[in-house]
VMD Tcl script that draws the C-alpha trace (Angstrom):
set ca {
  {12.87 99.05 44.85}
  {15.48 96.72 45.97}
  {16.53 93.86 43.33}
  {17.16 91.20 46.04}
  {20.24 89.96 44.24}
  {21.15 88.10 47.70}
  {19.66 87.97 50.98}
  {20.64 86.92 54.58}
  {18.95 83.56 53.78}
  {21.09 83.02 50.55}
  {24.31 83.20 52.40}
  {25.44 79.97 54.31}
  {28.72 79.80 56.43}
  {30.16 76.66 58.33}
  {33.42 75.64 59.83}
  {35.83 74.45 57.32}
  {39.23 72.75 58.02}
  {41.35 74.25 60.64}
  {40.41 77.87 61.63}
  {38.76 78.58 58.19}
  {35.32 78.78 56.91}
  {33.30 77.75 53.78}
  {30.72 80.13 52.72}
  {28.36 79.54 50.28}
  {26.31 82.56 48.40}
  {23.52 82.02 45.95}
  {22.63 85.02 44.34}
  {19.60 85.87 41.91}
  {20.45 87.92 38.95}
  {18.07 90.48 37.89}
  {16.54 88.64 35.01}
  {16.82 84.91 33.63}
  {19.10 86.21 31.03}
  {20.93 88.87 32.88}
  {24.10 89.97 30.88}
  {25.91 91.20 34.05}
  {25.52 88.09 36.06}
  {29.21 87.03 35.96}
  {30.16 90.54 36.74}
  {27.75 90.36 39.88}
  {29.16 86.95 41.01}
  {32.75 88.46 40.56}
  {31.95 91.53 42.48}
  {30.39 89.56 45.45}
  {33.57 87.45 45.68}
  {35.81 90.59 45.35}
  {34.04 92.49 48.12}
  {33.93 89.54 50.36}
  {37.66 88.57 49.90}
  {38.46 92.26 50.32}
  {36.55 92.59 53.82}
  {36.76 89.19 55.47}
  {39.87 88.75 57.46}
  {39.33 85.20 58.40}
  {40.51 81.97 56.08}
  {37.59 81.56 53.75}
  {36.73 79.14 51.02}
  {34.01 80.78 48.76}
  {31.48 78.96 46.76}
  {29.42 81.76 44.83}
  {26.55 80.26 42.58}
  {23.37 81.48 40.81}
  {20.40 80.26 42.47}
  {19.09 77.35 40.89}
  {16.80 77.96 37.95}
  {17.40 81.84 37.94}
  {19.36 82.26 34.90}
  {19.57 80.71 31.64}
  {23.36 79.83 31.51}
  {23.84 79.44 35.10}
  {26.13 76.25 35.06}
  {28.80 78.13 32.84}
  {28.68 81.29 34.94}
  {29.03 79.26 38.15}
  {32.07 77.59 36.60}
  {33.44 81.07 35.61}
  {32.97 82.81 38.89}
  {34.42 79.74 41.08}
  {37.57 79.10 38.88}
  {40.57 80.99 39.96}
  {42.33 81.02 36.67}
  {39.03 82.29 34.80}
  {38.57 84.99 37.45}
  {42.14 86.18 36.99}
  {41.85 86.02 33.02}
  {38.44 88.05 33.35}
  {40.09 90.80 35.56}
  {42.95 91.15 32.85}
  {40.26 92.80 30.73}
  {40.91 96.66 31.45}
  {37.17 97.57 31.10}
  {35.77 94.68 33.01}
  {38.58 95.54 35.70}
  {37.29 99.19 35.92}
  {33.76 97.90 36.42}
  {34.79 95.27 39.11}
  {37.00 98.03 40.87}
  {34.02 100.43 41.17}
  {31.60 97.69 42.33}
  {34.01 96.53 45.13}
  {35.34 100.15 46.29}
  {34.49 100.88 49.72}
  {32.02 104.11 49.92}
  {33.69 107.12 51.74}
}
mol new
graphics top color blue
foreach p $ca { graphics top sphere $p radius 0.5 }
foreach p [lrange $ca 0 end-1] q [lrange $ca 1 end] { graphics top cylinder $p $q radius 0.2 }
display resetview
């Protein structure tokens, strides 16, 4: 069974400034109180930044009404300083790295 955390319809891309793009990704956590929602958002951000060579501004958010603390998590996963601070935690960094690792 697929969890459908994100779908083609949940990704919107449009031109942004000179030679760049604005991408918005609305994702669905597995349950409204999902404790891994922040990690899912961070992993989406990391995987995209690792694999997209074009200049891109990312806006990654929980789909409206899909999580009990969506506003706080949205702030966390879209704030550069908060993302950097989260990745300083060795345990979180290890999980993040395993999520974005390319399959052999």
